[in-house]
C-alpha positions in Angstrom: 75.5 106.1 93.4 72.2 107.6 93.5 72.0 109.4 96.2 68.3 109.6 96.2 68.0 106.2 97.4 69.8 104.7 100.3 71.7 101.2 99.9 72.3 99.0 102.4 75.8 97.1 103.9 76.7 94.9 106.0 80.2 95.4 107.7 81.8 92.4 109.2 83.7 93.2 112.4 82.4 96.8 112.9 83.0 97.4 116.3 86.2 99.3 116.1 89.0 99.9 114.1 88.7 99.6 110.1 85.4 97.9 110.5 84.2 101.2 112.2 86.1 103.3 109.9 84.0 101.4 106.8 80.4 101.4 108.4 81.0 105.0 109.2 82.5 106.6 106.1 79.4 104.2 104.4 76.8 105.8 106.7 77.8 109.0 105.1 77.6 108.7 101.3 74.3 106.7 101.5 74.1 103.3 103.4 72.3 102.0 105.8 74.3 99.7 107.7 74.0 96.3 109.6 76.7 96.1 112.1 78.2 92.8 112.8 80.2 92.3 116.1 81.6 89.2 117.6 82.9 90.1 121.2 83.1 93.6 121.1 79.0 95.1 121.9 80.2 97.9 123.0 82.1 99.0 120.4 79.7 97.8 117.7 77.4 100.3 120.1 79.8 103.1 119.7 80.0 102.8 115.9 75.8 102.1 115.5 75.7 106.2 117.1 78.2 107.9 115.1 76.7 106.0 112.0 73.3 107.1 113.3 74.5 110.5 113.7 75.1 110.6 109.7 71.4 109.9 109.1 72.1 105.8 109.1 69.4 103.2 109.4 71.4 100.7 112.1 70.7 97.4 112.8 73.3 94.9 115.2 74.3 91.5 114.4 76.6 89.2 117.2 78.0 85.9 115.3 81.6 84.1 115.8 82.1 84.0 112.4 84.3 80.7 112.8 80.8 78.7 112.9 79.1 78.5 110.0 76.1 78.0 111.6 76.3 80.9 113.1 76.7 82.9 110.1 73.6 81.2 108.7 71.6 82.4 111.9 73.3 86.0 111.0 72.2 85.8 107.3 68.2 84.9 108.4 68.4 87.9 110.8 69.6 90.3 107.8 67.4 89.1 105.4 64.6 90.0 107.8 66.0 93.3 109.6 67.8 94.4 106.2 66.4 93.1 103.6 68.4 93.2 100.2 72.4 94.1 100.6 73.6 96.0 98.4 77.1 95.7 99.6 79.0 92.9 101.7 82.0 93.8 103.3 83.6 91.1 104.6 86.3 92.5 107.4 86.0 90.7 110.8 89.2 88.9 111.4 92.0 88.6 114.0 95.9 89.0 113.9 97.6 86.1 115.5 101.3 85.6 115.5 103.5 82.3 115.9 107.1 81.6 114.9 106.8 78.6 112.8 108.9 76.4 114.6 106.2 76.7 117.6 103.1 77.2 115.8 100.2 75.1 117.1 97.5 73.5 115.5 94.8 75.1 117.6 96.6 78.7 117.2 96.3 77.9 113.2 92.8 77.0 113.0 92.0 79.8 115.3 93.0 82.2 112.9 92.0 80.3 109.4 88.6 79.4 110.6 88.1 83.3 111.4 90.3 84.8 108.7 89.5 82.8 105.5 86.7 80.2 106.4 84.4 83.2 108.2 84.9 85.7 105.6 84.3 83.5 102.6 80.9 82.2 103.8 80.2 85.8 104.8 80.5 86.5 101.7 78.8 83.8 100.5 75.4 84.7 102.6 75.9 88.5 101.5 76.0 87.0 97.5 73.3 84.9 98.2 71.2 87.6 99.6 71.8 89.9 95.9 71.1 86.7 94.1 68.0 86.1 96.0 67.0 89.9 95.5 68.8 90.4 92.1 70.9 92.9 93.4 73.7 94.1 91.4 75.7 94.4 94.0 79.3 94.3 95.2 81.4 92.1 98.1 84.6 93.9 99.3 87.0 91.3 101.1 89.2 93.3 103.7 93.2 90.6 103.3 96.3 92.3 104.5 99.8 93.4 102.8 100.9 90.5 104.4 99.0 88.5 101.3 102.1 89.5 100.0 104.8 90.7 102.0 106.7 88.6 104.7 107.4 89.4 108.0 108.2 86.7 110.6 106.2 85.0 112.7 103.1 85.2 110.5 103.1 82.7 108.3 99.6 81.2 109.0 98.4 85.1 109.2 99.7 86.0 105.8 98.4 82.6 104.3 94.9 83.3 105.5 95.0 86.8 103.9 96.8 85.2 100.8 93.8 82.6 100.2 91.1 85.0 101.2 92.3 87.1 98.1 92.6 83.8 96.3 89.4 83.3 97.2 87.9 86.2 95.8 89.0 86.1 92.4 87.2 82.7 92.3 84.2 84.8 93.9 84.4 87.3 91.1 84.4 84.9 87.9 81.2 83.3 89.1 79.3 86.2 90.6 79.6 88.1 87.1 76.8 86.3 85.4 74.9 87.8 88.3 76.0 91.5 88.5 78.1 91.2 91.5 81.3 92.2 91.8 84.2 91.3 94.1 87.1 93.1 95.0 89.8 93.0 97.9 91.4 95.8 99.7 94.9 94.7 101.4 95.4 97.3 104.2 99.2 97.9 105.6 99.8 99.6 109.1 96.5 101.1 110.3 96.1 103.9 113.4 93.7 102.1 116.0 93.6 101.7 119.9 95.4 98.8 119.5 98.5 101.0 118.0 98.9 103.6 120.3 101.5 106.8 119.3 104.8 105.4 121.2 108.7 104.8 120.2 108.3 101.6 118.5 105.3 102.9 116.4 107.6 106.0 114.8 110.1 103.2 114.1 107.5 101.4 111.9 106.2 104.8 110.3 109.8 105.9 109.5 110.0 102.6 107.4 107.0 103.5 105.1 107.6 105.6 102.6 104.3 107.7 103.2 105.8 108.0 106.6 102.6 107.5 108.4 99.9 104.1 109.0 96.5 104.6 107.4 93.5 105.9 109.0 90.1 103.4 109.6 88.5 105.9 107.3 90.6 105.7 104.5 89.8 102.4 104.0 86.4 103.6 104.5 86.5 105.8 102.0 87.9 103.2 99.5 85.0 101.1 100.4 82.6 103.5 99.2 84.8 104.3 96.1 85.1 100.1 95.2 81.4 99.6 96.2 80.2 102.8 93.6 78.9 102.7 90.4 81.9 104.9 89.3 83.7 101.5 89.9 81.6 99.5 87.8 84.1 97.8 85.8 86.6 96.7 88.9 86.0 93.1 89.7 89.0 90.5 90.7 91.3 92.6 91.9 93.5 94.1 94.7 93.9 97.6 95.6 96.8 97.8 97.9 96.6 100.6 100.7 99.8 100.8 102.7 101.5 103.8 102.3 103.7 101.7 99.7 105.3 99.7 102.4 105.7 96.7 100.2 108.3 98.8 98.2 111.8 99.3 100.1 114.4 96.9 100.9 115.6 98.5 104.1 119.0 98.8 105.9 119.4 99.7 109.2 116.1 101.2 109.0 117.2 103.5 106.0 115.9 103.2 102.2 118.3 101.3 99.9 
């Protein structure tokens, strides 16, 4: 990255968790940041203050990305307030689980319309912005190691994340002619306010070869690298950041 000139990024779902970690790490590494949120306005304002403390210009955008009309309105505002994007990070999503035999169409639609369709059309909005401004930028999709691993009650959530990863490959193919790269990141368990350190979390960590959860900042550091010129030959692929969680076969909480 040319540190003499700040770049511009839009991060969806940046009010907390991984999205906040990404936005903050970008702000530390020469980016002005657009912070998208849906319902977590308080969290988005907190993220904004953390980014501004690193010298970044910050603009907040609210949209429910289940609705394409709201995505389009958001990108109109992005054009007006941020201008050209160098980086689009599609992080916003929801995690919901139901047993397969009890899964409802309503929950299926809620998860896929946010995690897959919403991210798809946010990526499209970011790409259109880059093409319009002739920017050789990057799009980072935040998936999950659920796209490859299987956990109970995660059938539609896993399908959404797997679909996002496959969409990213096709995006990379079509956008290469414009100099736009597309890379997917598949995090595993990541520490947040939703995962306080409890006995249950300790049991989960004991099953991860790395012995701990990731931090949101570690995901952010990966985004910084993948968006940089040093990663200029990386596109259409997926980086797993899960401490090796998909590697072991477990029997009675022991590796075998």
